[in-house]
N, C-alpha and C positions, 0 to 999 in steps of 0.2 A: 650457466658460467658460476654464480656462486653458490650451487648446490654441492660441489666437492667440498668448499672452504668448511660451510657450514653443516656439512655429512648429512643431507638429506636427500632421499630416494628421488623426489620430484618435484615441481614447485608447490608452494602452500598456500600461495593467496592468489590462485588465478582468479578472475572474474566471473568465468562462464560458471553457472548453475550445477555444480556436480555434486548429485546426492550422497556420495560417499564423505562428503564433508558437512553435511548436515550437523549444526551445532543445536541440540535440544533443549534451548530454554523452555520456561513454563509455557508462554504464550506462541513458541512456535508448535510444541506438542498438544497444546488447546487446540490450534487452527489445525493441524493436520487431523485429529481426532475428528473435529467437524466435518471435516471434507469428506474424510473416510467413511463416518457414520452415514452422511448424507446420501451417499452413493450407495452403500450395501442395505440402508433400510429403505431407498427408495422416498425419499422426504423429498424429492423435487428441486426446489431451487435454492442453492446455498451461494452465500456472499463472502468473500474475503476480501480486506482492504488492508491497505498500510502504505506507507511512505515510500519515496525512491530508494531502492537498493536496501531493502529491510529483509527480504528474503522470500518474497510471494513466487515467484517463478522457480527457485529452489524447491520452494514447498511443493509445489505441483510436479516437478519433476519428481520428487519422493513417492508421492501419491500414484502417479503413473507407472513408476517403475514399480510398484506394489499392485496396481491394477493389472499390468500385463502378464505376471505370473498367475492369474485368472481366467481360466478360459472361457468364463461365462459373461465377460465385460467387453464391450466394444465400444470405443470413445472416438469423436471426434475433436480434434485440439485445433483453436482458433487463437491466433494471435495478432492479427489484423485488423483493427477497427475500424479503418479509413477505407469502408466497402460500402456500398450499396445495398438495399435489402435483397435485391434479386442476387449478388454477388455473393453476398454472405450466406444466403441459403443454398447456392451453389456451392459453395467452399465446402459448406458441412456435409451437404449428400456426396460430393466427392472424396471427401476424407472416410466416409462411411463406405466407399465401394459402391454408391449408387450411381446412375448413370445420371449425369447433369447438364451435359452440353445440348444447348439448344432448348432448353425448356424453360417454361415461363414459370410465375411466380405460383401460379396454383399448381402445376403440375407438379412442382418440386416439392410442395406442401404435400400433396396427396402422395408422393412416393416417400416421403421421409414417414408420413402417417403409418402407411402400410407397414413400413419395414421397423418401426417402432412396436406396433402392436403386435405385430408376428413374433418378435422377439419377448414380447411381454408373455404371450401366451404359452411360450416355451420357458418361461421362468428366467430368462436371459436379461442383463443389464444392459443397457444404453445410457452413454453418459456424452453430453456437450460440455467440453472446458472452453472458456473464453477468459484468454490471458488480454490484457491491456485492455479490460472493460469499460474503462472512464472512457476511453474514445469512441465509442458505440454512440450514435447518433439516436437520438428519441424514437426515430422509424424502427431501428433494428430492435431496441428494447422492446418496442410494442410487438415486433414479432416473436421475440423471444417470449413474453408474456402470452402469446397464443399458442406457442410452444408447450408451453403447462398445461394447457387443456388435454393433454395427450394422457388420459389417466383412467383407472379403473374408479370402481366403489371402493374399492381398498388401499390403491395406494398410485403413485407417479408412474406413468411408464417410461418417461425421459427424465434423466437424471441432470441438472443444470448447475455448473457452477462459474460464478461469474467473480473473477480476478481482478482488481484494480486498486488504484491509488484512492486517497479521500474523497477526492472528483466525484467516483462511483458513487459514494453516500450522498452529496448534494445531489447529484441528478434523480437518483431514487427518494429524495425527499420533495421532490417536484411535485406539484399538484397532477400534472398531468400523468403522472409514472403512479399516482396511488394503488392502480390495481395490483401492478407490478411488484411493489413494495410489499402488500399484505400478502403476497404469496411467499415470501422469504421465509423459510423454515430454520434455517440457521444461518448465523452470522458470526465474522470471527474478526479481529483486528491483530495485525502486527505492529508491533512499536519499536523504537531502536533499543539498543543493549546499554542496561549500565553499566557501573566501572567494574565492578565484579563479572557480569557476563562477558564484558569486554576481554580480561582477563584469560577466562576460561576458554574463549574463542580463538582468542590466538595461540594459547598453550594447545588445544587440541589439535588445530591444523598442523603445528608443529612436530606433534605427537604421531599423528597418522602419517607424516611423511618421513619419519624414524628421526626426528631430532633428539639427539642425546640429552641436551639441556635447554628445554624451551627459555626457562627463568633466567639462563644466563645471556642467552642472546636478544631479548626482551627483557629487560629487568623493570620491576614494579613502576618505578618513576618514567620509564618511556613507556609502559602501556600507560598511564596516568595523561601523558601528552597526546598519544595516538587517541584517548578515548577522548579528550578534549579537543580537538583538532576535528574528530569524525564526528563528533556528536554521537556516537555508539550505532553509525551507519553501518553495518556490514562489510557493501561494495566499497565503503571509502576507508573500511578498516583495511582490506585486502588491498587496494590501491596502495594506500602510505607504506603497509608492511612490505609490499614487493619492492617499492622504489629504496625502502630502506634498506634490505637486505643487499640490493644492489650497490649503495654507497658505502654500507658497510663493508662489503666484499672489496670496494676499491681502495677504502682507507685500510684492509687489514686488519679490520676492530673483531673483536670475539663477540663484543657485546655491541648493541646500538644503543646510540644515546638519546636523552632528549632534544640535544641541539641538533641531531641528524633529523628528527623528526619536525622541529620546529621550520626547519629549512625547507622540506620537502612540503609543509602545509605551507609555507610562502609561495613555494613554487607553483602548486596546484590553486593558488588562491583562496586557501581554506580560511575563515575567519576563526578565531578562537571563541569558543563559547564562554560567553560571559559569566564570571564567578558567582555565587551565589550571596555573598556579601554584598559585591559589587551592585547587584542586580536589587536586592534589598535596598541600600541606599539611593538607586535611582529611584526606585518606585515611591521611597519617603520624600525625595526631592519634588516628583511628581504631584504627591500628594498636597506638599505645603505649598507649591505653586496654584494649585486647584482652590486651595482656602485661601490663599491670598486674592486671588482675583474674583471669587466670592462674595470677601469682604468689603473689595473695593466697588463691587457691582451694589451692594447692600448700602455703603458711604453715597455713593451717587444717587441711588432712588431716594436716602433721606434729604440730600441737599437740594434736589431739585423741587423748585417752588411753583405751587399750582397758582395759574393765573386766575384771578377773581373772574367768576361768571357775570357778565352785563346783563342786568335786568331792565329791560325797557317799559316805561308804564305810558301807555297811551291813553289820552285825556278822554274821559268817557263823554260819549256825543248823546244828549238827548233829542229825541226827533219831536219836535213840537210843531203840532198841526194848528 
């Protein structure tokens, strides 16, 4: 619809995780390097966390696309954490091409162990990728810990990637999972984009689909509004920009204005991020209020009258015989 108007070859802001649209920020490059290094160097357990919409699944797709080109790598990709431990093991075995139907947990573990050890002896790499890992129960995480025991004296035989929201960090910090936490070899975290990264993100996507003048379609002031409403979250940036192009086409506007972005943000119930000056003023007000309360408390403590202690003297009774 809007592609011909803005001279685009395809939609630039689809929310599906397409590896061809990866925007390599420093944090994304570091996270991708950690995942790849962990797999290739047989480090065992690698954890990647990030807020909703920061590009974790896209990063995984890029990694898996790279691993597919290697004949020595076989992986199981689990994306549903709402499973029982038995269902989880059945899913892993099935994705690796192992017979799983009708087998109990002991049989599945034995089958997986034989498979992983056999591949290790042939210098082949086996990977377990778990997306949405913050949804995993403590029981499944304990099963994953036991799978990390598949190792030789020199290296881990099963490479495990846990990818999820920051709640995954909270789970791994629990006392019950301290053994699993200690086995983490590499950790990475994805955060939101800053204003300059948001600008680069939008322009790169437009360039990849053949846009002749990205800065004209989304001027600097419009990108500032997008960043403010999206807080630099790539998925929200995509949603806002996609709708902005639709509205811009409907208005036959060559450039998307900040007013269009504000209206879209309102429709999607997106709150504008508090400006630094306003945030600082709010924090100052809180500190002043706290000081006033402390002063009032001290004043009340000083004004409190201590009641005199009552002493009772009992007559000394002398026993006269």
